[in-house]
C-alpha angles and dihedrals in degrees: 000000000000090000090051092050091049091049092052092046093052093048096042097097091052092050090048094052094045094058118106112272128197118285110280089232089068091059125073099193130167116273113203098165111147094020114119117256114215112212100187128052092217090057092046092051090059088069103020097163093051097053115106099155128040124179114191096160122143095016097121091243116178094186136020109264111249091218089076087079089073092064096088096172097047114144103170127035121181117191097157125144098024135114099258116153096181144009117235121247089242090067085088090064091071089089096166094055113127100170126036120177117186097155122150101023134112100260115151098179143001127241119251088241089073085087090067092069091099094168096050114129102164127036119179117191101153120152101019133118098250112158101173139019123218119246087240088077085084090070093067093099095165095050111125104163126038115176117190107148116153101025134121102251119153097180143344125241118264089234089074089076085085093067094104094163096052107121102167129034113178113201104152118139092037120109112237129162120233089257092052092049090051092050090054091047090051091053093049107027095160095049125095101233122191118207135172114237111296119261134213090225118146119239 
């Protein structure tokens, strides 16, 4: 049984990604193909006003480098596969950000300032330890894709009912009861929400 559970756990991300997603025509997501991706902050800071994409994944970061604040035109920020335990409040100052990827870290919560990212279309938070979401999430009016599979959520804030443009909400790998899943569906009736099978787990 333990081997079977481990096998399922290892393959979970592949099953999740292979499930049918909404028609691409229903999404109007950023397309940065052909735009240079900077992979070091030091290199990016040599041309701060020209940097649209920054990928600092797999750099063993324990905190988000403050120098990112100097990249005033940043559109895409990838911080995946690091050791981040929190996002700084100033993250909300990156008002032009359209894609933020903080997957595979050690985040347990998000700062309230996340709601200031008024241009954000894609937010990836997969494989963290997030237990709660701030009510300010409901201010992300341009958000279309929110990926949170394999976290520790027990509920989502009622304010998220205002995310009228949210097309995809990925919640697989999180234990919800049937009632909890229904509550989330009721908040976001126009969103394609992906759950794992409901559990009978006590809260």
